[in-house]
VOPAGU-2260 file (C-alpha; in pm, 1 decimal, decimal comma):
REM VOPAGU-2260
SITE   aa  ch    i         X         Y         Z
SITE  MET   A    0     974,5     448,6   -1678,3
SITE  ARG   A    1     819,1     169,4   -1426,0
SITE  LYS   A    2    1037,2    -100,8   -1690,6
SITE  PHE   A    3    1325,5     114,3   -1625,8
SITE  ILE   A    4    1262,0     206,7   -1192,6
SITE  LYS   A    5    1220,5    -147,4   -1220,8
SITE  PHE   A    6    1529,6    -267,1   -1393,2
SITE  ILE   A    7    1736,5      14,2   -1179,7
SITE  VAL   A    8    1606,2     -88,4    -891,1
SITE  ARG   A    9    1699,4    -499,6    -910,1
SITE  LYS   A   10    2099,7    -456,0   -1116,8
SITE  VAL   A   11    2228,0    -106,7    -972,7
SITE  PRO   A   12    2510,0     -97,3    -611,9
SITE  ARG   A   13    2292,2      77,7    -353,3
SITE  PRO   A   14    2594,0     352,1    -355,1
SITE  TYR   A   15    2553,5     342,4    -707,3
SITE  LEU   A   16    2139,9     409,0    -678,2
SITE  ILE   A   17    2184,4     722,4    -361,9
SITE  LYS   A   18    2433,2     859,3    -613,6
SITE  PHE   A   19    2231,7     832,7    -907,3
SITE  SER   A   20    1909,7     938,2    -756,7
SITE  TYR   A   21    1927,1    1294,1    -702,8
SITE  ALA   A   22    1944,7    1356,4   -1041,0
SITE  PHE   A   23    1705,8    1137,7   -1120,3
SITE  SER   A   24    1489,7    1269,2    -937,3
SITE  TRP   A   25    1551,1    1672,0    -996,7
SITE  ILE   A   26    1487,4    1573,7   -1327,2
SITE  VAL   A   27    1195,2    1414,4   -1310,5
SITE  ALA   A   28     959,8    1620,9   -1030,1
SITE  ILE   A   29     904,5    1891,7   -1245,4
SITE  PHE   A   30     680,5    1627,6   -1535,7
SITE  TYR   A   31     461,6    1496,5   -1230,1
SITE  LYS   A   32     346,9    1823,7   -1094,4
SITE  GLY   A   33     -31,7    1801,0    -989,5
SITE  ASN   A   34    -263,3    1831,0    -709,6
SITE  ASN   A   35    -352,6    1470,2    -663,6
SITE  HIS   A   36    -173,6    1388,5    -402,4
SITE  ASN   A   37      69,3    1533,3    -138,0
SITE  CYS   A   38     381,9    1408,5      14,5
SITE  PRO   A   39     387,9    1564,3     451,3
SITE  ILE   A   40     794,4    1559,8     404,5
SITE  CYS   A   41     915,3    1737,4     115,9
SITE  GLU   A   42     527,9    1847,6      68,1
SITE  GLY   A   43     504,3    1854,6    -285,6
SITE  ASN   A   44     191,9    1831,8    -463,8
SITE  TYR   A   45     167,8    1572,6    -803,1
SITE  ARG   A   46     -43,0    1381,8   -1008,5
SITE  LYS   A   47      72,1    1102,5    -945,3
SITE  LEU   A   48     383,2     950,5    -810,9
SITE  LEU   A   49     642,3     691,6    -973,7
SITE  PRO   A   50     646,1     322,7    -966,7
SITE  TYR   A   51     863,8     102,3    -774,4
SITE  GLY   A   52     997,6    -137,0    -614,1
SITE  ASN   A   53    1091,7    -546,4    -772,0
SITE  LYS   A   54     770,0    -590,8    -952,0
SITE  GLY   A   55     794,7    -198,8   -1034,1
SITE  ASP   A   56     387,3    -157,5    -851,9
SITE  VAL   A   57     305,7     175,6    -992,5
SITE  ASN   A   58     248,1     504,5    -741,9
SITE  ARG   A   59     448,1     493,2    -442,0
SITE  LEU   A   60     738,0     695,9    -519,5
SITE  CYS   A   61     797,8    1092,2    -426,8
SITE  PRO   A   62     925,0    1200,9    -731,1
SITE  ASN   A   63    1059,0    1448,4    -507,0
SITE  CYS   A   64    1223,6    1367,6    -211,0
SITE  LEU   A   65    1218,1     979,5    -331,6
SITE  SER   A   66     992,7     890,6      -5,0
SITE  LEU   A   67     793,7     596,6       7,7
SITE  GLU   A   68     431,9     462,7     219,5
SITE  ARG   A   69     635,9     351,3     467,8
SITE  HIS   A   70     865,3     715,8     475,8
SITE  ARG   A   71     576,7     934,0     521,4
SITE  LEU   A   72     351,9     728,4     770,1
SITE  ILE   A   73     686,8     773,9     978,9
SITE  TRP   A   74     691,5    1107,5     898,0
SITE  LEU   A   75     370,3    1212,0     962,9
SITE  TYR   A   76     394,1    1049,1    1308,4
SITE  LEU   A   77     750,1    1184,9    1420,7
SITE  LYS   A   78     536,6    1454,4    1370,7
SITE  ASN   A   79     225,8    1439,4    1544,7
SITE  LYS   A   80     299,9    1161,4    1865,2
SITE  THR   A   81     608,3    1228,7    1906,0
SITE  ASN   A   82     885,0    1525,1    2038,0
SITE  PHE   A   83    1091,0    1459,3    1750,5
SITE  PHE   A   84    1119,9    1844,1    1629,6
SITE  THR   A   85    1149,9    1976,4    1940,5
SITE  ASP   A   86    1320,4    1746,5    2193,6
SITE  ASN   A   87    1713,4    1746,5    2241,0
SITE  LEU   A   88    1696,9    1474,8    2138,8
SITE  LYS   A   89    2093,3    1223,7    2011,2
SITE  LEU   A   90    1989,5     987,8    1673,7
SITE  LEU   A   91    2110,4     723,0    1507,3
SITE  HIS   A   92    1997,2     629,2    1171,1
SITE  ILE   A   93    2061,3     296,5    1048,6
SITE  ALA   A   94    2093,9     289,0     622,0
SITE  PRO   A   95    1996,3     652,3     640,3
SITE  GLU   A   96    1739,2     673,6     373,3
SITE  GLN   A   97    1785,4    1037,0     120,1
SITE  THR   A   98    1398,5    1132,2     179,9
SITE  PHE   A   99    1518,1    1174,4     617,5
SITE  TYR   A  100    1879,8    1280,5     519,7
SITE  LYS   A  101    1929,2    1632,4     431,1
SITE  ARG   A  102    1576,2    1719,2     671,4
SITE  PHE   A  103    1706,7    1539,7    1020,4
SITE  SER   A  104    2091,0    1667,5     910,6
SITE  ALA   A  105    1897,6    2053,8     892,0
SITE  LEU   A  106    1709,4    2004,1    1258,0
SITE  THR   A  107    1903,9    2198,0    1519,5
SITE  ASN   A  108    1780,9    1976,6    1781,4
SITE  ILE   A  109    1875,9    1693,0    1662,3
SITE  ASP   A  110    2262,1    1501,6    1772,2
SITE  TYR   A  111    2264,0    1304,3    1453,8
SITE  TYR   A  112    2463,3    1017,5    1348,6
SITE  THR   A  113    2456,6     838,7    1045,1
SITE  GLY   A  114    2618,3     435,4    1045,2
SITE  ASP   A  115    2607,0     180,3     727,3
SITE  LEU   A  116    2832,8    -101,7     546,0
SITE  GLU   A  117    2878,9      99,5     268,8
SITE  SER   A  118    2620,3     392,4     236,7
SITE  PRO   A  119    2752,1     729,7      81,1
SITE  LEU   A  120    2478,9     916,0     319,8
SITE  ALA   A  121    2667,8     731,1     630,7
SITE  LYS   A  122    2876,4     898,4     885,2
SITE  TYR   A  123    2991,5     557,6     957,1
SITE  HIS   A  124    3082,7     283,1     845,6
SITE  PHE   A  125    3019,7     -24,9    1005,7
SITE  ASP   A  126    2901,6    -371,5    1106,7
SITE  VAL   A  127    2546,1    -300,6    1273,1
SITE  HIS   A  128    2627,4    -645,1    1481,7
SITE  GLN   A  129    2845,3    -511,0    1666,4
SITE  ILE   A  130    2718,4    -124,4    1684,4
SITE  PRO   A  131    3076,6      30,0    1760,2
SITE  PHE   A  132    2931,2     310,4    2069,4
SITE  PRO   A  133    2876,3     313,1    2424,6
SITE  ASP   A  134    2594,8     133,0    2592,3
SITE  GLU   A  135    2349,3     436,6    2640,1
SITE  THR   A  136    2392,1     732,8    2398,5
SITE  PHE   A  137    2101,6     766,7    2181,2
SITE  ASP   A  138    1779,6     872,4    2219,3
SITE  VAL   A  139    1627,2     788,2    1906,6
SITE  ILE   A  140    1693,9     513,1    1650,5
SITE  MET   A  141    1595,8     468,2    1330,9
SITE  CYS   A  142    1609,3      99,3    1134,9
SITE  ASN   A  143    1404,4      42,7     837,3
SITE  HIS   A  144    1418,4    -222,3     584,0
SITE  VAL   A  145    1708,2    -362,9     731,7
SITE  LEU   A  146    1618,9    -683,0     954,9
SITE  GLU   A  147    1562,1    -892,0     693,1
SITE  HIS   A  148    1968,0    -818,0     601,0
SITE  VAL   A  149    2159,4    -933,4     882,9
SITE  THR   A  150    2282,8   -1268,4     973,0
SITE  ASP   A  151    2169,4   -1233,6    1287,3
SITE  GLU   A  152    1870,2   -1046,6    1365,8
SITE  PHE   A  153    1915,1   -1099,9    1756,8
SITE  LYS   A  154    2221,7    -990,1    1840,8
SITE  VAL   A  155    2123,1    -615,3    1609,7
SITE  THR   A  156    1865,0    -599,3    1812,9
SITE  LYS   A  157    2080,6    -669,2    2111,6
SITE  GLU   A  158    2247,8    -382,0    1994,0
SITE  PHE   A  159    2015,1    -152,1    1974,5
SITE  TYR   A  160    1839,3    -205,4    2361,6
SITE  ARG   A  161    2225,5    -197,9    2454,0
SITE  VAL   A  162    2318,2     220,0    2274,9
SITE  LEU   A  163    1931,5     297,5    2346,1
SITE  LYS   A  164    1943,0     519,4    2646,2
SITE  LYS   A  165    1701,5     471,4    2954,7
SITE  GLY   A  166    1350,5     629,1    2834,7
SITE  GLY   A  167    1421,2     558,0    2444,2
SITE  TRP   A  168    1260,8     459,6    2151,2
SITE  ALA   A  169    1326,8     305,2    1834,7
SITE  ILE   A  170    1134,1     256,7    1469,7
SITE  LEU   A  171    1214,9     -65,2    1346,7
SITE  GLN   A  172    1033,9    -139,5    1041,9
SITE  VAL   A  173    1012,5    -420,5     832,8
SITE  PRO   A  174     876,4    -579,3     552,3
SITE  ILE   A  175     632,2    -830,4     695,1
SITE  ASN   A  176     399,4   -1172,8     518,5
SITE  ASN   A  177     118,9   -1179,1     729,5
SITE  ASN   A  178     129,1   -1503,8     528,2
SITE  PHE   A  179     338,8   -1636,1     791,5
SITE  GLU   A  180     206,8   -1708,2    1122,9
SITE  LYS   A  181     615,9   -1698,5    1243,1
SITE  THR   A  182     892,6   -1555,8     990,8
SITE  TYR   A  183     997,7   -1785,9     755,0
SITE  GLU   A  184    1387,9   -1791,8     777,8
SITE  ASP   A  185    1624,8   -2060,1     601,4
SITE  PRO   A  186    2022,2   -1990,2     637,0
SITE  THR   A  187    2058,8   -2252,9     355,6
SITE  ILE   A  188    1954,7   -2076,1     141,3
SITE  THR   A  189    2209,7   -1866,1     -26,7
SITE  ASP   A  190    2174,5   -1804,2    -386,0
SITE  PRO   A  191    1989,0   -1468,8    -449,6
SITE  LYS   A  192    1754,3   -1616,5    -718,2
SITE  GLU   A  193    1685,8   -1846,5    -423,4
SITE  ARG   A  194    1618,1   -1582,0    -144,8
SITE  GLU   A  195    1403,5   -1363,2    -450,1
SITE  LYS   A  196    1164,9   -1670,4    -430,7
SITE  HIS   A  197    1151,0   -1720,0    -106,2
SITE  PHE   A  198    1224,6   -1405,4      98,4
SITE  GLY   A  199    1073,1   -1188,9    -115,9
SITE  GLN   A  200    1409,6   -1004,0    -329,6
SITE  TYR   A  201    1781,0   -1164,3    -391,0
SITE  ASP   A  202    1953,3    -985,7     -98,3
SITE  HIS   A  203    1648,7   -1055,5     188,7
SITE  LEU   A  204    1771,4   -1347,5     449,8
SITE  ARG   A  205    1408,6   -1417,4     591,7
SITE  TRP   A  206    1020,4   -1292,3     544,1
SITE  HIS   A  207     872,8   -1168,2     883,3
SITE  GLY   A  208     605,1   -1302,0    1002,4
SITE  LYS   A  209     303,0   -1170,1    1251,4
SITE  ASP   A  210     537,4   -1296,0    1539,0
SITE  TYR   A  211     776,8   -1054,1    1427,0
SITE  ALA   A  212     759,8    -807,7    1721,2
SITE  GLU   A  213     769,8   -1080,2    1951,3
SITE  ARG   A  214    1101,6   -1163,1    1790,2
SITE  LEU   A  215    1195,8    -762,1    1917,5
SITE  ARG   A  216    1029,6    -856,7    2212,1
SITE  LYS   A  217    1306,7   -1100,5    2304,1
SITE  SER   A  218    1599,9    -835,5    2282,2
SITE  GLY   A  219    1435,7    -646,8    2624,3
SITE  LEU   A  220    1305,7    -422,2    2463,9
SITE  ARG   A  221     901,8    -292,7    2526,7
SITE  VAL   A  222     746,0    -324,6    2125,7
SITE  GLU   A  223     395,2    -157,9    1996,5
SITE  GLU   A  224     237,3    -215,6    1700,7
SITE  ILE   A  225     107,7      65,8    1662,2
SITE  ASN   A  226    -105,3     137,2    1364,9
SITE  TYR   A  227     -88,6     483,8    1278,3
SITE  VAL   A  228    -284,4     483,0     934,1
SITE  ALA   A  229    -582,5     428,4    1009,8
SITE  SER   A  230    -625,5     765,7    1185,5
SITE  PHE   A  231    -609,4     858,9     900,2
SITE  SER   A  232    -945,4     859,8     605,5
SITE  ALA   A  233    -949,6     711,0     341,0
SITE  GLN   A  234    -921,6    1057,2     140,9
SITE  GLU   A  235    -586,8    1132,5     338,5
SITE  ILE   A  236    -478,0     791,0     287,6
SITE  GLU   A  237    -468,0     814,0     -79,2
SITE  LYS   A  238    -413,9    1185,8    -118,3
SITE  TYR   A  239      15,1    1094,5     116,3
SITE  ARG   A  240     -31,3     728,0     -54,6
SITE  LEU   A  241      12,1     590,6     215,8
SITE  SER   A  242     -15,0     183,5     329,8
SITE  LYS   A  243    -298,5      70,5     522,7
SITE  ASN   A  244    -158,2    -260,7     571,4
SITE  GLU   A  245     167,2     -99,2     743,1
SITE  ILE   A  246     174,2    -127,6    1103,1
SITE  LEU   A  247     448,5     129,6    1247,7
SITE  PHE   A  248     637,5    -120,2    1516,4
SITE  VAL   A  249     756,2     109,6    1829,8
SITE  ALA   A  250    1029,0      19,6    2076,4
SITE  PHE   A  251    1066,3     134,0    2398,4
SITE  LYS   A  252    1356,8     106,9    2641,7
SITE  ASP   A  253    1210,5     145,0    3018,5
């Protein structure tokens, strides 16, 4: 299974991967039922989770809703620390994840907009460097593991600032390499194999470092680095299969 998922993640284009994964999860989930882990998003209980990633790291992907560590942490944060499930909010979800898509769509308090260049889950197809909505349209923006792919990160974050309402907020996760004090990027590296070698994945354009929050702040956003996983016990972290190193980057437009 580990080799199979590693191959699929690396070789199958994202739109096809999204379509394939629905049937895959429906078939596989039944074989992973157990009591060792709980996914707080789909509320399923499993003996173990699926491997995931370029290296096929074990025990990461929910067999049912396909959540990863970051999705489960975000869900718990939204549920326990925000007004996301209670107030009437207009949400822009960039590169919508399957694990969130149906659940956000079902929320009657959320006016839900999805955007991506090509994802079949997106209602609006556009380049995130130029978001086709007026100033101060959205209460919330969610954009996870996208900014490592874009050509001009500053231009994209300025667009986020522009379309957020005053008082609005965004969750903007990226892979962080804590070995780097500053984000490592080199636009001359264009070969997919070289990008994987330098940036961790064939379609990444940078490795974000410890300066990520400061880079976001240049757009005008006020950014909080929230170590929310630290509020859980070791037993809860293992139960939900959270990453001990995941910091939530929550940005506000004051």
